[in-house]
Each structure stands twice: as C-alpha cells, then as structure tokens.
C-alpha positions in Angstrom: 11.9 1.1 -3.9 12.0 -1.4 -1.1 9.5 -2.1 1.6 10.4 -0.6 4.9 10.2 -3.2 7.7 11.4 -1.1 10.6 13.9 -1.9 13.4 11.7 -4.6 14.9 10.3 -5.8 11.5 6.8 -4.7 12.5 6.3 -1.6 10.5 3.5 -1.1 8.1 0.6 -1.7 10.5 -1.2 1.4 9.3 -4.5 -0.4 9.7 -4.1 -0.2 13.5 -3.3 3.5 13.7 -6.0 5.4 15.5 -7.8 8.1 13.4 -10.8 8.7 15.6 -11.2 8.5 19.3 -13.8 6.0 20.5 -14.6 4.8 17.0 -15.7 1.3 16.0 -13.4 -1.7 16.8 -11.2 -3.4 14.2 -11.0 -7.2 14.0 -7.9 -6.9 16.3 -9.9 -4.9 18.9 -8.3 -1.4 18.2 -10.9 1.4 18.4 -11.2 4.1 15.8 -8.3 2.8 13.7 -7.8 3.0 10.0 -9.0 -0.6 9.4 -12.1 -0.1 11.5 -13.0 3.1 9.5 -11.6 2.6 6.0 -11.7 -1.1 5.1 -14.4 -2.9 3.1 -16.2 -4.3 6.1 -16.2 -0.9 7.7 -17.9 0.6 4.6 -20.5 -2.2 4.7 -21.3 -1.5 8.4 -21.4 2.3 7.7 -23.9 1.7 4.8 -26.1 -0.5 7.1 -26.1 2.3 9.8 -26.8 5.1 7.3 -29.7 3.2 5.6 -31.1 2.2 9.0 -30.9 5.7 10.5 -32.0 7.8 7.4 -35.6 7.9 6.1 -34.4 8.6 2.5 -35.0 5.9 -0.1 -32.0 3.9 -1.1 -31.2 1.0 -3.4 -29.4 -0.5 -0.5 -32.7 -0.8 1.5 -33.7 -3.8 -0.6 -30.7 -5.7 0.8 -31.7 -4.9 4.3 -35.3 -5.9 3.7 -34.2 -9.2 2.2 -31.6 -9.6 5.0 -28.9 -9.8 2.4 -25.5 -8.4 3.2 -24.5 -5.0 2.0 -20.9 -5.2 0.8 -18.7 -2.6 -0.9 -19.7 -3.8 -4.3 -23.4 -3.0 -3.5 -22.5 0.4 -2.1 -20.3 1.3 -5.2 -23.0 0.2 -7.6 -25.6 2.3 -5.8 -23.3 5.2 -5.5 -22.5 5.2 -9.3 -26.3 5.3 -9.8 -26.4 8.5 -7.7 -28.0 6.9 -4.6 -27.6 9.6 -2.0 -27.1 7.3 0.9 -24.5 5.2 -1.0 -22.7 8.4 -2.1 -22.6 9.5 1.6 -21.3 6.1 2.6 -18.5 6.3 0.0 -17.7 9.9 0.9 -17.3 9.1 4.6 -15.2 6.1 3.8 -13.0 8.1 1.4 -12.5 10.8 4.1 -11.2 8.2 6.6 -8.9 6.7 4.0 -7.6 10.1 3.0 -7.0 11.1 6.6 -5.0 7.8 7.1 -3.0 8.2 4.0 -2.2 11.8 4.9 -0.5 10.5 8.1 1.7 8.2 6.0 2.5 11.0 3.6 3.2 13.5 6.3 5.6 11.1 8.1 7.2 9.2 5.2 6.8 11.4 2.1 6.4 8.4 -0.3 6.6 8.7 -4.0 3.5 6.5 -4.5 0.8 4.7 -2.5 -0.9 1.7 -4.0 -4.4 0.9 -2.6 -5.5 -2.8 -2.7 -8.1 -5.0 -1.1 -11.8 -5.0 -1.5 -12.2 -1.3 -1.0 -10.1 -0.7 -4.1 -13.0 -2.2 -6.2 -14.5 1.3 -5.9 -12.3 2.2 -8.8 -11.8 5.8 -10.0 -15.0 6.9 -8.3 -13.5 6.2 -4.8 -10.0 7.0 -5.9 -10.9 10.6 -6.8 -12.5 11.2 -3.4 -9.5 9.6 -1.6 -7.1 11.9 -3.5 -9.2 15.0 -2.6 -9.3 14.1 1.2 -5.7 13.1 1.2 -4.6 16.4 -0.3 -6.8 18.2 2.2 -5.3 16.5 5.3 -1.7 16.5 4.0 0.4 19.3 5.5 3.2 20.2 3.1 2.4 21.2 -0.5 5.2 19.1 -1.9 3.8 16.0 -0.2 0.5 16.6 -1.9 2.3 15.3 -5.1 2.3 11.7 -3.8 0.8 9.5 -6.5 -2.2 7.4 -5.2 -3.2 4.5 -7.5 -5.2 1.3 -7.4 -3.4 -2.0 -7.5 -3.6 -3.4 -11.1 -4.0 -6.9 -9.7 -6.5 -6.7 -6.8 -7.3 -10.4 -6.6 -3.7 -11.6 -6.3 -2.3 -8.7 -4.3 -1.8 -10.6 -1.0 -0.1 -13.5 -2.8 2.2 -11.2 -4.7 3.1 -9.3 -1.5 3.8 -12.5 0.4 5.9 -13.9 -2.5 7.9 -10.6 -2.7 8.6 -10.7 1.1 9.8 -14.3 0.9 12.0 -13.5 -2.2 13.6 -10.5 -0.5 14.3 -12.4 2.8 15.8 -15.3 0.9 17.9 -12.8 -1.1 19.2 -11.1 2.1 20.1 -14.5 3.6 21.9 -15.6 0.4 24.0 -12.4 0.1 24.1 -11.1 3.6 
C-alpha cells in the first residue's frame, strides 16, 4: 500500500496524539502524547522513576548509582533476566504503545503496523506485550487481526522512509 499523507500533507503525527491527560511532555511540548509515553526516551525516564521510587532491588540500580544513563537496551536486558522493576517498566511502556496503536487501528483499520525506532529493539519480548495491549484496547474483533511486526532494518529505517517519500514525490511530479 501507499503511505497516507492527508489533505494538508501532515498526517501520520501519531506521536503527538494525546493518550493521557497531564502526562509527561514530548520533545515538542505536547503533554501525555504517544511519543512522551511510548518512545525509547520515555521508557528510560520511566525506568529511572520506578527504580528511584521503589525499594525493590534492580539491576538498573547500578546505573543510577554510577550515574550512567538507563536506556531501553539496559531495561530490556534487565527485563529478560526477570528483573521485576524492568519488567514493570516494559509492561507500562507496552500498554501505552498498545493504546496508541489501537487508536490507529480503530480509525484506519490497517492491514499491518510496522514498529521501528529504538523501542523496537525490545524484540519479541516487547512485541508480545504490545500485541496483547493493542488487542485489549481495539474495539472491533476484525480489527484485532491487524498484523503488528518489528521493522527488519531498524538502523536504516529513517533513511529508507525518507528515500521512499522522495521517490514517491518525484514519481508523482513526473507522471502527474
């Protein structure tokens, strides 16, 4: 299929759609939006907060003690080792992503959603949770059939997307 650009060519800004009232701010200043709740930096901030506020031991605590950044890779590694706080961090992040994807599915009924970016490095562990929460928040049974996959080329995804947009625009100009 083709990418949908919208009437004003500004569609696809799902990252700025608000999921939670009065939530954290995104890099663009939007409160409680998908980006502020489901992106890699949001997961890292959530992990810091959970570790700081919870007396349970966690492999992520060593990063805080050494003043080393907790990033999604650290969270996923700890979660796959059954670290309770890391598992909770991933679960909360997956729930926000699932809620956001369900909005897309309920409105657009896509055949497939491809997840990219740093958060996708959570692999099948994260993907399974995202699928569960997406199905939970999706309204219509048929829409629950939307395929949710990880991008096979995470590192080059932005370049591939930009090249595809340029190619499509050039193609429209040549034939339109």
